[in-house]
Structure formats: C-alpha cells, structure tokens
C-alpha positions as CSV (number, residue, x, y, z in Angstrom):
1,M,12.1,-3.3,7.7
2,E,10.5,-0.9,10.2
3,L,8.8,2.3,9.4
4,G,6.5,4.8,11.0
5,D,3.5,6.6,9.6
6,R,0.4,8.4,10.9
7,S,-0.9,5.0,12.0
8,G,2.1,4.2,14.2
9,R,5.0,1.7,13.9
10,V,4.7,-0.9,11.2
11,V,7.3,-3.7,10.5
12,V,7.4,-5.4,7.1
13,R,8.4,-9.0,7.2
14,A,8.0,-12.4,5.5
15,I,5.2,-14.6,6.8
16,R,6.0,-17.8,8.8
17,A,4.4,-21.1,7.8
18,E,2.6,-21.5,11.2
19,E,0.8,-18.2,10.5
20,W,-1.5,-19.8,7.9
21,R,-4.7,-18.8,9.9
22,R,-3.6,-15.2,9.7
23,V,-2.8,-15.5,6.0
24,R,-6.3,-16.8,5.5
25,E,-7.9,-14.0,7.6
26,L,-6.1,-11.3,5.7
27,R,-6.9,-12.8,2.3
28,L,-10.6,-13.1,3.2
29,E,-10.6,-9.4,4.4
30,A,-8.9,-8.4,1.1
31,L,-11.6,-10.2,-0.9
32,R,-14.3,-8.2,0.9
33,D,-12.7,-4.9,-0.1
34,P,-14.9,-2.7,-2.4
35,V,-12.5,-3.1,-5.3
36,A,-11.8,-6.8,-4.8
37,D,-13.6,-7.7,-8.0
38,L,-11.0,-5.5,-9.9
39,A,-8.0,-6.6,-7.9
40,F,-8.3,-10.4,-7.5
41,F,-9.3,-13.3,-9.7
42,E,-10.9,-15.1,-6.8
43,T,-14.0,-14.3,-4.8
44,Y,-14.6,-14.3,-1.1
45,A,-16.9,-17.3,-1.4
46,E,-14.3,-19.3,-3.3
47,A,-11.6,-18.6,-0.8
48,A,-13.7,-19.1,2.2
49,E,-14.6,-22.7,1.0
50,K,-10.9,-23.8,0.7
51,P,-9.9,-26.3,3.3
52,E,-7.3,-25.8,6.1
53,S,-4.8,-27.9,4.1
54,F,-4.9,-25.3,1.3
55,W,-4.1,-22.5,3.6
56,R,-1.3,-24.4,5.4
57,E,0.3,-25.2,2.0
58,R,-0.1,-21.6,0.8
59,A,1.6,-20.2,3.9
60,A,4.4,-22.8,3.9
61,G,5.1,-22.2,0.2
62,A,5.4,-18.4,0.7
63,A,7.0,-18.3,4.1
64,E,10.3,-16.8,5.1
65,G,13.1,-18.6,3.4
66,A,10.9,-20.0,0.5
67,R,12.8,-19.9,-2.8
68,E,9.9,-19.7,-5.3
69,Q,7.7,-17.2,-3.7
70,Q,7.5,-14.9,-0.7
71,Q,4.6,-13.2,1.1
72,F,5.3,-10.1,3.0
73,V,3.1,-8.5,5.6
74,G,3.0,-5.1,7.3
75,E,2.6,-5.7,11.0
76,T,1.9,-3.1,13.7
77,G,3.6,-3.0,17.1
78,G,0.4,-4.6,18.5
79,G,0.7,-7.5,16.1
80,E,-2.1,-6.4,13.6
81,W,-1.5,-7.3,10.0
82,V,-2.3,-4.2,7.9
83,G,-1.2,-5.2,4.4
84,S,0.3,-7.9,2.3
85,V,2.0,-8.5,-1.0
86,T,3.2,-11.8,-2.6
87,V,6.0,-12.1,-5.2
88,L,6.5,-15.2,-7.3
89,A,9.7,-16.2,-9.0
90,E,9.2,-17.0,-12.7
91,K,12.2,-18.8,-14.3
92,A,13.0,-18.7,-18.0
93,G,11.5,-21.7,-19.9
94,A,8.9,-22.4,-17.2
95,R,5.1,-21.7,-17.5
96,D,3.8,-18.8,-15.6
97,I,0.4,-18.8,-13.7
98,L,-1.3,-17.7,-16.9
99,G,0.1,-20.7,-18.8
100,S,2.5,-18.7,-21.0
101,V,6.2,-19.7,-21.3
102,V,8.4,-17.3,-19.4
103,E,11.1,-15.8,-21.7
104,R,13.5,-14.6,-18.9
105,D,14.0,-14.8,-15.2
106,Q,11.5,-12.4,-13.7
107,A,9.0,-12.1,-10.8
108,L,5.3,-11.5,-10.6
109,V,3.7,-9.5,-7.8
110,V,0.2,-10.7,-6.8
111,G,-2.2,-10.4,-3.8
112,V,-1.6,-6.7,-3.1
113,F,-3.7,-5.5,-0.2
114,V,-3.5,-2.7,2.4
115,R,-6.3,-2.1,4.9
116,P,-8.1,1.2,4.1
117,E,-6.9,3.0,7.2
118,Y,-3.3,2.4,6.1
119,R,-3.7,3.6,2.6
120,G,-2.8,7.1,1.4
121,G,-0.7,9.4,3.6
122,G,2.2,9.0,1.2
123,A,1.5,5.3,0.8
124,V,4.1,4.5,3.5
125,V,2.9,0.9,4.1
126,S,2.3,0.1,0.5
127,R,5.7,1.4,-0.5
128,A,7.5,-0.6,2.2
129,L,5.7,-3.8,1.1
130,F,6.8,-3.2,-2.5
131,D,10.3,-2.4,-1.4
132,A,10.5,-5.7,0.4
133,A,9.0,-7.6,-2.6
134,L,11.3,-6.0,-5.1
135,E,14.4,-6.6,-2.9
136,W,13.4,-10.3,-2.7
137,A,12.8,-10.5,-6.5
138,W,16.2,-9.0,-7.3
139,R,18.0,-11.3,-4.8
140,A,16.2,-14.2,-6.4
141,G,17.7,-13.3,-9.8
142,A,14.9,-11.6,-11.5
143,D,15.7,-9.4,-14.5
144,R,12.4,-7.6,-14.2
145,V,9.3,-7.6,-12.0
146,R,5.8,-7.5,-13.4
147,L,2.2,-7.2,-12.1
148,F,-1.2,-6.8,-13.6
149,V,-3.7,-4.1,-12.7
150,H,-7.3,-3.7,-13.9
151,E,-7.7,-0.7,-16.2
152,R,-10.5,0.6,-13.9
153,N,-8.3,0.4,-10.8
154,A,-6.9,3.9,-11.2
155,R,-5.7,4.2,-7.6
156,A,-3.6,1.0,-7.8
157,E,-2.3,2.0,-11.2
158,A,-1.2,5.4,-10.0
159,F,0.7,3.8,-7.0
160,Y,2.4,1.3,-9.3
161,R,3.6,4.1,-11.5
162,K,4.8,6.1,-8.5
163,V,7.1,3.2,-7.4
164,G,8.6,2.9,-10.9
165,F,6.4,0.4,-12.8
166,V,5.6,1.3,-16.4
167,A,3.0,-0.1,-18.8
168,S,4.4,-2.9,-21.0
169,G,1.7,-2.7,-23.6
170,V,0.5,-6.3,-22.7
171,A,-3.2,-6.6,-21.8
172,L,-5.3,-9.6,-20.8
173,P,-9.0,-10.0,-20.3
174,G,-10.2,-8.9,-16.9
175,P,-11.8,-11.2,-14.3
176,A,-15.0,-13.1,-15.3
177,G,-18.1,-11.0,-14.6
178,V,-16.0,-7.8,-14.4
179,G,-14.9,-7.4,-18.0
180,G,-12.3,-4.8,-19.1
181,R,-8.6,-5.5,-19.3
182,E,-5.8,-6.4,-17.0
183,L,-2.7,-4.3,-17.9
184,E,0.8,-5.5,-17.4
185,Y,3.2,-3.2,-15.6
186,V,6.9,-3.9,-15.3
187,I,10.0,-2.6,-13.6
188,E,13.4,-3.5,-14.9
189,G,16.3,-4.6,-12.6
190,A,19.0,-2.2,-11.7
C-alpha cells in the first residue's frame, strides 16, 4: 500500500526476515518514546539486552508470508522506517499472550509505533498501518481484532476509536511501575 502525506511518500509493507536489525532498531526507538511506559510492557533496557538470535527469530516469525503473526512497517521512498504495527492470530481454544483461553478466532494488535514527525496530520501513516493489519487479520480468519491501550494514553485511545475500535469493557492491570489499567478495544469483522 502506498500513500502520501505532508512527510512524502510512504509504503506500508510486511517486514522480511533478513530485516531483523531494522526491526530491533525501530523497537528500541519505540521504547525510548516519552509514552513508552504506557504503550509497551517491555523497557528499553530489557529489549537492548536481548541477543541477536531473539531478533532474528522475532523478524522471521512476523515476516511476509508468516501465518501466525505479521509485522507491517511504513517505509519512506528513501528507505526510512517511520512506523510499525504487529498483528497476532489467536485461534479458538489456544492460549493468548496473557494466558487466557481464546474463545473464538481473533487477532491481537501489538507493538504500535509511529515516529513523532509522522503522527497527526490526519494520522495517514497510522491509518495505513492499521488498514494493513486489519486486512491481514480478516484474511487470516479473525472474527474480531482486539488491542489494549493504557487508560492514560488518550492520544492512542482516540486514534483507535477513530479507526473503528470500541471499548469491550475488559480491563487488565497496567504495566508494573506504571499502574492504572489496560483497556481492551475491539473491532468486529465485516
């Protein structure tokens, strides 16, 4: 998917397994964002200590053509990665990443990050990343897609509502050291 915004041309595509170094770099950048403590259950220090093998496996597992998860990036014409989103397939009867039994085929959106200079302005990059993630989830057989957002992350919550997600009423404890609650938002399949 190709789009243009005030920042120029951006293409949204799935990552490739050999791009593990870039996956690592963008994740580490995301974990340095001012709201990272509200958006991620991992710290920069934890991620930075992970070995090369972790990053290689992570990229391979979410690369183009992967069946259980897919990571999408927004890439400028100059090759700069400006944002990312990952979507995980959750099959009925399996355990999700929280340890709960999944009741129906669904997908979970995680790892949402867009560089500050590409935020706002109609959220063009964010919207394109979500469009790609949702399209993948529907093709993978999901009946619904869900995500969790910290109750104090108002900007992200507003964006999720804008693209069609609604609060489910489910809330979980927020990240250690941050407190608060993580609110589940869902969007039903068409």
